C-alpha positions as CSV (number, residue, x, y, z in Angstrom):
1,M,0.1,-0.1,0.1
2,T,1.2,3.5,-0.6
3,D,1.6,5.9,2.2
4,V,0.5,9.6,2.2
5,F,0.7,12.4,4.6
6,V,-2.2,14.0,6.6
7,I,-2.3,16.6,9.0
8,R,-3.7,16.1,12.6
9,N,-4.2,18.8,15.3
10,Q,-3.8,18.5,18.9
11,L,-7.3,17.5,19.2
12,G,-7.0,14.7,16.7
13,H,-8.8,16.4,14.0
14,Y,-7.7,16.3,10.4
15,W,-7.3,19.3,7.9
16,G,-9.8,18.5,5.2
17,K,-10.1,18.9,1.5
18,G,-12.8,21.6,2.2
19,K,-10.2,23.7,3.9
20,A,-11.8,23.2,7.5
21,W,-11.0,20.6,10.1
22,V,-12.8,17.4,9.9
23,D,-13.0,14.7,12.5
24,G,-11.7,11.8,10.5
25,S,-15.2,9.7,10.2
26,E,-15.2,10.4,6.6
27,A,-11.8,9.5,5.3
28,R,-12.6,10.8,1.7
29,A,-12.8,14.5,3.4
30,V,-9.4,14.4,4.8
31,M,-6.7,16.4,2.7
32,R,-3.8,14.0,1.6
33,A,-0.5,14.7,0.3
34,R,1.6,12.5,-1.8
35,H,4.8,14.3,-0.4
36,R,5.8,15.2,3.2
37,D,7.0,18.7,2.2
38,E,3.6,19.5,0.8
39,A,2.0,18.7,3.8
40,V,4.6,20.4,6.2
41,N,4.1,23.5,3.8
42,T,0.2,23.5,4.3
43,L,0.9,23.0,8.4
44,F,3.1,26.0,8.5
45,E,0.4,28.1,6.6
46,L,-2.1,26.9,9.1
47,S,-0.1,27.5,12.2
48,S,0.9,31.0,10.9
49,R,-2.9,31.9,11.0
50,D,-3.6,30.1,14.4
51,V,-0.7,30.2,16.7
52,D,-2.4,27.9,19.3
53,L,-2.4,25.1,16.6
54,R,-0.2,22.1,17.6
55,G,-0.5,20.1,14.4
56,Q,1.7,17.3,13.0
57,V,2.1,15.8,9.7
58,I,1.7,11.8,9.6
59,A,2.2,9.2,7.2
60,V,-0.9,6.8,6.7
61,E,-1.7,4.0,4.4
62,L,-4.3,4.0,1.7
63,D,-7.2,1.4,1.8
64,A,-8.4,-0.5,-1.1
65,R,-10.6,2.6,-2.2
66,G,-7.6,5.0,-2.2
67,E,-8.9,6.4,1.0
68,P,-6.3,7.3,3.9
69,I,-6.7,4.9,7.0
70,V,-7.3,7.4,10.0
71,E,-8.4,6.9,13.3
72,P,-11.5,9.5,13.9
73,S,-11.1,12.0,16.7
74,Q,-13.2,11.4,19.9
75,V,-13.3,15.0,20.5
76,P,-16.1,16.8,18.9
77,L,-15.6,19.3,16.2
78,P,-16.3,23.0,17.3
79,I,-19.7,24.3,16.2
80,A,-19.3,27.2,13.6
81,P,-21.4,30.3,14.4
82,E,-24.7,30.3,12.1
83,A,-25.4,33.1,9.9
84,E,-28.2,35.4,10.7
85,P,-31.4,34.6,9.3
86,E,-32.6,36.6,6.7
87,D,-36.0,38.7,6.5
88,D,-38.3,38.6,3.4
89,A,-36.2,41.8,1.9
90,G,-33.2,39.6,2.0
91,Q,-31.6,41.7,4.7
92,A,-30.2,40.0,7.9
93,A,-32.9,40.1,10.3
94,R,-31.8,41.3,13.9
95,P,-34.0,40.3,16.9
96,D,-32.8,43.0,19.2
97,E,-33.5,45.8,16.8
98,G,-37.1,45.2,15.9
99,P,-38.6,45.1,12.3
100,A,-36.5,46.9,9.5
101,P,-37.9,50.4,8.6
102,T,-40.2,50.9,5.5
103,P,-38.6,52.9,2.8
104,A,-41.4,55.7,3.4
105,A,-40.3,55.8,7.4
106,A,-36.6,56.2,6.2
107,A,-37.2,59.0,3.9
108,R,-38.6,61.1,6.8
């Protein structure tokens, strides 16, 4: 089997193809690099944006389907903040501000 290189952080999450951390439960979503220096360069770029990142490049084997064999993380992924819901006019609704002013009221 061929070895590839993946990036794993201190929580056991893997850097994904979608440029976000994944837990490894879906191996096809994990970014893989054929060469170690490619993975090291990616890790360097990630750590320059996140100084708290403690990542490592690890060599893993591929399964019969060509997916990396990784151990899924036991730590859940952090929940990303949801986008604000939009009102009927396509503007972000803010519950603390009340309804958006009508064009006639805004002209006064």
